[in-house]
BAFI-3210 file (N, C-alpha, C; in Angstrom, 3 decimals, decimal comma, padded with zeros to 6 digits):
// residues 114
n [1|2|3|4|5|6|7|8|9|10|11|12|13|14|15|16|17|18|19|20|21|22|23|24|25|26|27|28|29|30|31|32|33|34|35|36|37|38|39|40|41|42|43|44|45|46|47|48|49|50|51|52|53|54|55|56|57|58|59|60|61|62|63|64|65|66|67|68|69|70|71|72|73|74|75|76|77|78|79|80|81|82|83|84|85|86|87|88|89|90|91|92|93|94|95|96|97|98|99|100|101|102|103|104|105|106|107|108|109|110|111|112|113|114]
n.u [-004,916|-003,357|-001,624|-003,570|-004,928|-003,040|-002,856|-005,443|-005,495|-003,457|-004,625|-006,819|-005,460|-003,535|-004,763|-007,600|-007,610|-005,115|-004,891|-007,375|-009,611|-012,497|-014,618|-013,912|-014,845|-017,133|-016,277|-014,397|-015,448|-017,965|-021,461|-023,026|-021,268|-019,719|-018,423|-016,761|-016,107|-014,426|-016,380|-018,720|-020,582|-020,389|-022,763|-022,964|-021,892|-022,475|-022,645|-020,029|-018,694|-019,665|-018,659|-015,957|-015,752|-016,317|-014,072|-011,996|-012,510|-011,694|-008,982|-007,515|-005,149|-004,309|-002,288|-001,699|000,203|000,976|002,130|002,348|001,052|-000,959|-002,217|-004,704|-006,406|-009,594|-009,216|-007,707|-005,138|-004,067|-001,570|-001,125|-000,191|-001,168|-000,753|-000,944|000,777|000,484|-001,234|000,085|-000,505|-000,718|-001,357|-001,810|-002,845|-004,803|-006,372|-008,755|-009,834|-012,494|-012,930|-014,959|-015,851|-013,783|-014,096|-014,225|-016,045|-016,541|-015,173|-012,946|-011,748|-009,144|-007,574|-005,256|-006,178|-008,306]
n.v [-066,217|-065,305|-067,174|-068,855|-066,972|-066,239|-068,714|-068,890|-066,674|-067,491|-069,811|-068,748|-067,104|-068,927|-071,464|-071,038|-068,779|-068,811|-071,588|-071,846|-072,977|-072,633|-073,674|-073,648|-071,322|-071,810|-072,940|-071,206|-068,643|-066,785|-067,566|-065,306|-063,514|-060,362|-058,090|-055,154|-052,886|-050,186|-048,860|-050,376|-053,022|-056,511|-058,909|-061,798|-065,215|-066,259|-064,040|-063,135|-065,360|-065,140|-062,638|-063,246|-065,201|-063,575|-061,878|-063,729|-064,433|-062,246|-062,014|-064,702|-065,981|-064,988|-064,497|-064,511|-062,893|-062,842|-060,219|-058,947|-059,651|-058,676|-059,377|-059,058|-060,031|-060,701|-059,561|-058,922|-057,653|-057,404|-057,131|-057,282|-058,527|-058,874|-060,690|-061,056|-062,440|-063,231|-061,367|-059,067|-057,671|-056,173|-055,546|-053,926|-054,232|-053,848|-055,720|-055,899|-057,940|-059,364|-061,707|-064,474|-067,216|-068,764|-068,132|-065,822|-063,064|-060,429|-058,066|-055,531|-054,024|-052,453|-051,367|-050,843|-051,781|-052,435]
n.w [147,919|145,916|144,429|143,388|141,870|139,953|138,591|137,547|135,752|133,966|132,940|131,596|129,672|128,398|127,986|127,408|125,551|123,914|123,225|122,255|123,580|124,144|125,503|128,108|129,136|130,540|132,910|133,927|134,005|135,669|135,731|135,337|134,182|133,631|131,408|131,159|128,680|126,893|125,227|125,427|127,072|127,923|128,706|130,432|129,882|127,313|125,646|125,814|124,662|121,991|121,197|121,377|119,365|117,137|117,265|116,782|114,182|112,879|113,704|113,510|114,293|116,739|119,556|122,987|125,559|128,889|130,742|133,280|136,557|139,183|142,300|144,754|147,439|146,280|143,812|140,652|138,692|135,340|132,973|129,527|126,257|122,867|119,835|116,356|114,107|111,448|110,373|110,906|113,243|116,413|119,875|123,043|126,463|129,514|132,016|134,541|137,064|138,922|141,275|142,202|144,080|142,829|140,156|137,354|137,922|137,162|134,900|133,779|130,941|129,149|126,186|123,455|121,113|118,239]
ca.u [-005,489|-002,340|-001,191|-004,780|-005,209|-002,088|-003,246|-006,655|-005,112|-002,718|-005,548|-007,538|-004,565|-002,859|-005,661|-008,801|-007,331|-004,051|-005,234|-008,740|-010,477|-013,465|-015,528|-013,443|-015,605|-018,142|-015,652|-013,577|-016,229|-019,213|-022,631|-023,470|-020,073|-019,934|-017,203|-016,862|-015,168|-014,540|-017,585|-019,857|-020,417|-020,929|-023,471|-023,105|-020,860|-022,807|-022,258|-018,578|-018,332|-019,968|-017,686|-014,702|-015,869|-016,162|-012,677|-011,102|-012,719|-010,863|-007,579|-007,543|-003,859|-003,939|-001,612|-001,575|001,315|000,810|003,343|002,354|-000,147|-000,952|-003,435|-004,965|-007,700|-010,305|-009,045|-006,467|-004,809|-003,263|-001,082|-000,916|000,003|-001,673|-000,056|-001,332|001,867|000,027|-001,918|000,917|-001,321|-000,390|-001,944|-001,539|-003,974|-004,867|-007,704|-008,930|-010,754|-013,090|-013,101|-015,942|-015,912|-012,793|-014,460|-014,220|-017,411|-016,635|-013,877|-012,812|-010,651|-008,773|-006,504|-005,065|-006,613|-009,532]
ca.v [-066,058|-064,873|-068,240|-069,282|-065,899|-066,433|-069,884|-068,583|-065,828|-068,256|-070,702|-067,926|-066,745|-070,001|-072,563|-070,583|-067,976|-069,308|-072,901|-071,633|-073,936|-071,662|-074,380|-073,307|-070,183|-072,341|-073,279|-070,077|-067,440|-066,868|-067,632|-063,923|-062,742|-059,053|-057,515|-053,717|-052,388|-048,690|-048,406|-051,262|-054,127|-057,843|-059,492|-063,241|-066,000|-066,440|-062,827|-063,199|-066,329|-064,605|-061,605|-063,924|-065,799|-062,464|-061,400|-064,704|-064,385|-061,099|-062,277|-066,136|-066,445|-064,116|-065,137|-063,557|-063,102|-062,142|-059,503|-058,761|-059,964|-058,196|-059,880|-058,671|-060,629|-061,248|-058,642|-059,213|-056,734|-058,126|-056,423|-058,309|-058,164|-059,829|-060,543|-061,938|-062,150|-063,411|-060,115|-057,959|-056,902|-056,378|-054,537|-054,115|-053,849|-054,217|-056,222|-055,926|-058,988|-059,565|-063,189|-064,989|-068,688|-069,218|-067,782|-064,412|-062,554|-059,185|-057,660|-054,226|-054,156|-051,355|-051,735|-049,960|-052,536|-051,871]
ca.w [146,650|144,934|143,544|142,576|140,936|138,817|137,856|136,811|134,655|132,962|132,247|130,655|128,613|127,661|127,562|126,760|124,408|122,989|122,691|121,788|124,256|124,718|126,431|129,487|129,632|131,465|134,218|134,423|134,115|136,390|134,861|135,061|133,930|133,040|130,903|130,790|127,680|126,836|124,568|125,601|128,084|127,547|129,811|130,398|129,148|125,935|124,948|125,744|123,672|120,697|120,914|121,136|118,061|116,172|117,307|116,176|112,730|112,403|114,037|113,859|114,848|117,884|120,664|124,119|126,522|130,132|131,140|134,698|137,321|140,564|142,899|146,109|147,819|145,140|142,660|139,885|137,572|134,375|131,810|128,524|124,853|121,892|118,496|115,227|113,155|110,078|109,945|111,343|114,215|117,820|120,721|124,483|127,299|130,914|132,445|135,990|137,284|140,171|141,345|143,203|144,039|141,880|138,805|137,083|138,001|136,440|134,355|133,120|130,039|128,289|125,295|122,315|119,928|117,628]
c.u [-004,483|-001,973|-002,417|-005,119|-004,305|-002,459|-004,490|-006,300|-004,363|-003,595|-006,369|-006,668|-004,086|-003,834|-006,891|-008,501|-006,317|-004,360|-006,686|-009,686|-011,594|-014,589|-015,157|-014,183|-016,597|-017,551|-014,836|-014,306|-017,568|-020,378|-023,119|-022,307|-020,433|-018,602|-017,496|-015,743|-015,346|-015,878|-018,881|-019,590|-020,981|-021,505|-023,613|-022,034|-021,167|-022,425|-020,747|-018,089|-018,532|-018,967|-016,306|-014,664|-015,659|-014,726|-011,742|-011,335|-011,891|-009,376|-007,485|-006,212|-003,389|-003,309|-001,367|-000,428|001,026|002,130|003,458|001,015|000,023|-002,274|-003,501|-006,362|-008,401|-010,251|-007,709|-006,337|-003,836|-002,865|-000,682|-000,628|-000,555|-001,031|-000,716|-000,319|001,415|-000,639|-001,150|000,157|-000,829|-001,068|-001,659|-002,704|-003,799|-006,291|-007,678|-010,045|-011,250|-013,462|-014,113|-016,041|-015,031|-013,155|-014,402|-015,680|-017,603|-015,255|-014,017|-011,591|-010,414|-007,615|-006,365|-005,422|-007,900|-010,784]
c.v [-065,813|-065,978|-068,750|-068,216|-066,010|-067,621|-069,600|-067,692|-066,620|-069,257|-069,917|-067,584|-067,891|-071,084|-072,049|-069,802|-068,593|-070,682|-072,923|-072,715|-073,138|-072,354|-074,111|-072,067|-070,669|-072,685|-072,124|-068,802|-067,685|-066,874|-066,268|-062,977|-061,435|-058,460|-056,069|-053,379|-050,857|-048,226|-049,245|-052,217|-055,402|-058,447|-060,972|-063,945|-066,126|-065,234|-062,768|-064,165|-065,852|-063,539|-062,210|-064,573|-064,728|-061,995|-062,370|-064,810|-063,300|-061,404|-063,757|-066,659|-065,602|-064,967|-064,112|-063,930|-062,187|-061,502|-059,297|-059,162|-059,414|-058,645|-059,427|-059,152|-061,251|-060,364|-058,910|-058,135|-057,466|-057,182|-057,454|-057,702|-059,266|-059,580|-061,545|-061,657|-062,329|-062,143|-058,892|-057,038|-057,259|-055,251|-054,938|-053,691|-054,232|-054,699|-056,327|-056,884|-059,013|-061,034|-063,468|-066,461|-069,247|-069,010|-066,251|-063,974|-061,311|-058,765|-056,268|-054,315|-052,889|-051,802|-050,709|-050,644|-051,904|-052,527]
c.w [145,565|143,931|142,714|141,520|139,691|137,958|136,989|135,566|133,559|132,243|131,246|129,441|127,719|127,177|126,814|125,497|123,447|122,412|122,154|122,298|124,958|125,510|127,879|130,013|130,723|132,851|134,773|134,625|134,830|135,358|134,419|134,804|133,235|132,678|130,492|129,827|127,554|126,240|124,758|126,794|127,497|128,805|129,637|129,564|127,693|125,099|124,766|124,666|122,229|120,286|120,646|119,755|116,950|116,093|116,584|114,689|112,136|112,578|114,460|114,525|116,071|118,972|121,768|125,040|127,739|130,532|132,613|135,328|138,719|141,176|144,332|146,476|146,629|143,879|141,996|138,814|136,654|133,270|130,798|127,165|123,984|120,548|117,562|114,133|111,709|109,565|110,364|112,297|115,626|118,618|122,199|125,249|128,725|131,173|133,938|136,231|138,748|140,311|142,495|143,048|142,935|140,425|138,598|137,029|137,149|136,009|133,685|132,257|129,229|127,451|124,221|121,000|119,380|118,132]
res [x|x|x|x|x|x|x|x|x|x|x|x|x|x|x|x|x|x|x|x|x|x|x|x|x|x|x|x|x|x|x|x|x|x|x|x|x|x|x|x|x|x|x|x|x|x|x|x|x|x|x|x|x|x|x|x|x|x|x|x|x|x|x|x|x|x|x|x|x|x|x|x|x|x|x|x|x|x|x|x|x|x|x|x|x|x|x|x|x|x|x|x|x|x|x|x|x|x|x|x|x|x|x|x|x|x|x|x|x|x|x|x|x|x]
***
């Protein structure tokens, strides 16, 4: 799973987020994807897509860089940084992913962003 896990994380970071190809949500995220955030949770791909759209309205030039990936069986831990140089905004975070059938089924994210 380790190499597949790395590929999945890089697809999410580089293709889905940095290239803003959010149609990839349908192939990279489970239909019932659940994202746990510190103050709320997002249930389903559509909720994730809407939250992503809202985030990009605020930071349209955001670019993510994966710093570390640790994978064990169907669990992945990712340390990352995001930067929007046009708005002089940057933040760091960690995301923990649970993979099922080569898709992200559930994720827990913590960051120092707003």
